[in-house]
N, C-alpha and C positions, 0 to 999 in steps of 0.2 A: 603414735597413729597419723596418718597422713588423711588429708581431706581431699575428695575430688573438688578439682577447679570451675568454677562456671563457663560455661558454655561461651566463646567468644560471640560479639556480633556477625563475626564474618562466617562463621560454622553455623548460626541460625540462621543466616539469608540463605546460605547454601543447602540446609534441610530445608528449607523453604523452596524452593528452588526446584529441587526432588519431588516435593509433593506437589506441587501444583502441575508439574509433568506429568505424573502417573496420575493425578486427576482426570478424572472424566469430563469432558464439558458438555454441554449441551449442542453444540454445533456438529458434535459429532455423531450424534444421532441420524444427521440430516440423509448418508446414503442408504442408510437402512428403511427410514421412511419413505423414500424416494422407490425402494425397490418394492413397498407392501403395496405403493400406491401404485404403480405399474401391473403389479397381479392382478388388481381388480380393474384398472383401469383399461389394459391392453391386455384382454384375455387371448387375443387373434395371436399377438407376438411371445407367447410364453416358452415355443420352441428356441427364438433367438434372446431371449431373456436367460434362458438357460447358458447358452452360450456365454454371452457377456458374462454371467458370474463365474462360470468355470475360468473364463480369459482373465478375469478381475485376479483370482485368487494365483492365477499363473503368473501375472506379471506382479504380483505383490510377493511373491517369491524370488523374483528375480530382483525388485526393487532392494531386498535384505543384503544382497549380494552386490548390485551395481551403485545403486543408492547409498547406501551405508556404508559399504566396506570398499567402494572405488573397484570393485573385481569385472571387469570389462569381458564378457562373454558371448559366443555367437552359438554356444551348443547346449543350451538348458531344454530345448526340444527331446536332448535324452533322458533326461529325467522323465519329464513329463511322459513320451513314449514309451519307456520302461515300465511305469506305473500305471498306463493304460493296457499295455500287453500283461503286465503281472495279474489285473485283476480280471482282464478278460479270459486267461488260459485259465484262472481257476474258476471261472462261472462255467465254462464251456465243462470242464473235468470233475463240476459237481459241487464246488463251492459257490454257492449264490447269496450267501447272504451278505446284503451290500456293503454292512460300516465295517466287520471287520475282514472284508475285502479291502476296502481304503486303508486299514493300517499295516496290513500285506504290501499292499503298493507303497504306504510313504515309508516301510520299511526296508524294503528293496533299494527301492530309490537312492535312501539315505545310506546305504550300504555302498552304492555304486559311486555318491556324492563324495562319501569318506576316505575311499579307494583313488580315485581320480584325483580327488584334490591334494593328497598328499604328493600327488607327481607334479601336477600341473602347476599349483601355488607356489612353485618354487621359481616360477619364470615369472616373468611379468613383459607389460607393453603387447606389439605385435604378435609375439612367440608366443603369449600368453592367449589371446585371441583366437590365434589359428590353431592351436594344440585344443580349444576346447570345441573349434568347428570339425576338427578330424575325430575326435573321440564321438561326436555325434553320429557323423556319417558312417565310422565303422560299425558303431549300434545298428544302424540303418541297414546297411549292406547284412550284418549278421540275422536280423530280423527279418529279411529279404530270402535268404539263406534257409533258413531254420523254416520253412513253409509247414510242417508237417507240425510244428509248435503255433505257427502265427499266421499262418494260411498266405504267406508270401504277399506277391504283389495282389492277390484275389482277397485281401484282407483277412482278419478273424470273425468270423460266422458263427451263429447258433450259439450267441451271448444271452444267458437267459439270468435274470436277475430274479432274487424274492424280493416280497414285500417289504419294505422298513422296518423295523422292530415288528415283519409278522401283523403289520396293522394295514400299511399304508402303500398298496400297490401302483406299480409303474402304468401311469393312463395314457392313450393318444393326444390328449390335451395336453399334457407335461405338466399336468399341476403337482403333482407329488415331486417331478424333476424339480420343476422350481424352486420348489422350499425345500428342498435336499440340498438342492447346490446353495441356496442362500443361507441354511442354518449350518454348512461344512465351511462355508466362508466368513461367517461370521467368526466359530470357534478359532479359525486362522489369525483371524484377524485379531482376535484378542491374544494370541500367543504372538505375535509379532508387533505388537504394540508393546505389550508387556517385556519383549526382549529389546525394540530399541528406546526403550528408556529405561533400561536397567544398566548396569556399568558397562557390562560385558557389549548393551548395544553402543554407548559412548569411547570405547575403546574401539567400536570399528569406524566409528568416524574420525575417530583420533588417525587410525591406520591410512583409513584416505586420503586425509589431510598431510601427513606427513609419516612416513614409514620408517623415516632413521629416525626422529623424536620419538616414535616408539618403542624402538629399539632402544634410545639411548636411558629411558625411565626404565627400561627390564621388561616389557611388555611381551608375550609370546607370540608374536605376530604370527607365523605360520599356525599355530595351533587354535588360536582363534577366527583366521582366516576359515582353516579347514572346519572346524565346528560348524559356522555360519553357512559353509558351503553346504556340508549334510542337511542340515535345516531348512536350507532355501531348496535343495534336493527332493528330501522329503515329502514339502508339499507341493514341489512340482507334481512327485509324482502321485500326491492325494487328487491336483488338479486334472491328471491323466486318467487316473483311475472314475474320478466322477465322469468324465466323458463317454468312457468305457460304459461304466452301468448307464446310462441316461439314455443313450445313441443305440445301446446293445450290437455297435458294431465296433472293430478297431482295426487302420487301415494304416500302413506306412505313413501316411503322410502327420500323423503325430508324431516321424520321427526328424521331419522334413526341416532344411534349413530355412525354408520359408516361415514355418513356425517360431522358428529362433527369431529371423531377424524380424516378424512382425512383433511381438510380442518387449522386443525393446523400443522400438518407433512407440509402440502402447505408451511405454512408459515416459520416456524422452517428453513425445505429446503432453500428456500430464502434469509431471515435474518427478524426476528421480529423488528420490531419498528425501520424500516429503511425507510417506504411510501411506497419504491419499493420491498420489499420483495417482496411481492404478485406477481408481473410482472414476476418473475424472477421464485417462487418456483411451482406457478401453472402451465405455458406452461412445466416446465420440467417435474415434475410429472405425468402430463394428455399424454403427448407426450411418455413418458416413458411407460406408463400405456398400451396405445394403442398399441404402437409396439413391447413389450413384451406381452401382452395376444393374438397379432395376432402371434407369432413366437411361443409363448409357451404359448399354453390356458390353461394348468392346473397349471402349476409352476412358474407365470409370477410374482406372489407377491416374491417369492423368488429375483428376479431381483430388485424389488423397495426396500426390505430389504436391498441388499448388497449395493444399489446407497445411501440410508439412514446412511449404517454405515461408507463409506467409507467419507461422506458429514461430521457426526459426528465428525468423527479421524483426518479431513482434515482441516476443516473449523469450528469452533464452533457455528460461527455467520453465516453462511446459506451460500449460493455461494457468496453475495455481498462482505463479507469476502474476498475470492479468488480475487475478483473483485479491493478490497482497496489494498492487497497485491502486486497485480501486476501494480497497478498503481505508487504505492509507491516504486517499483522497476525501472519501466521505469524511472520514474522521477531522482532516482539516478544515473542511467546510462545515463541519459543526462547532469548529473550533473559532 
């Protein structure tokens, strides 16, 4: 009869490290407390707040493949736009229930992500970057040509969304839209957090650091990248559907290169591969854009450029790097 050997101290410390990684920390409640405080403190900015929450979800989906998987893309707007048009077209043709519309949009975007990922992720570097851009532009041109379904250059109009759960009607003050976007973002954050702290998420980090080493230990690199790409596409599709449902209008802009480029800038500004970079970079970028456009309607982009230069020179890891440096100095001062 064999007996079970006691766990070694090394395995015990590894298990403890995994437990600490999965455990929710008090500081993680900060973004949600701030979001609730903004709802009550700035009711006149709920429209902008809703846009920020949707963009955070979009950037969070990009962080999964760019920050953790190391897949650089300029075509994430393809999935965002497909999700927006899916939810919008369904609503125009009578499927006005919002939650099922989100699910449908995420599913369509996930299928598109899996199919394109099987092709695109066999490449790397500049080739991959350009191919993701090409796919997004092809889908955008397809949406432009399919005017009978998408409205073409005029946009998809007549989008009508039923009350959420039959109880909460979308109002002109954007109260329902804000809480709707906040609730969906919270659920998506829980999903992404579970993924990045799981063995699958750690393998994505390994692929980002060294593909050759992951191949050497027998990791199915392509399959895991395609899976992450499809999950990120689904989250982007949900973000696009949220925009379509809250704005009740979809234009070709949802598929534009500008949207893909902006979300990359927002994520890098906050800090890619940190899970919370989207929560920092998106509000900073969008609030700066809003204020600069109000003060300098023509030259607002110059201010954004100067902000990016300052962050690139002072904190290459994004604004969260400055946070880490500040905490380290505070701990040193206390000691």
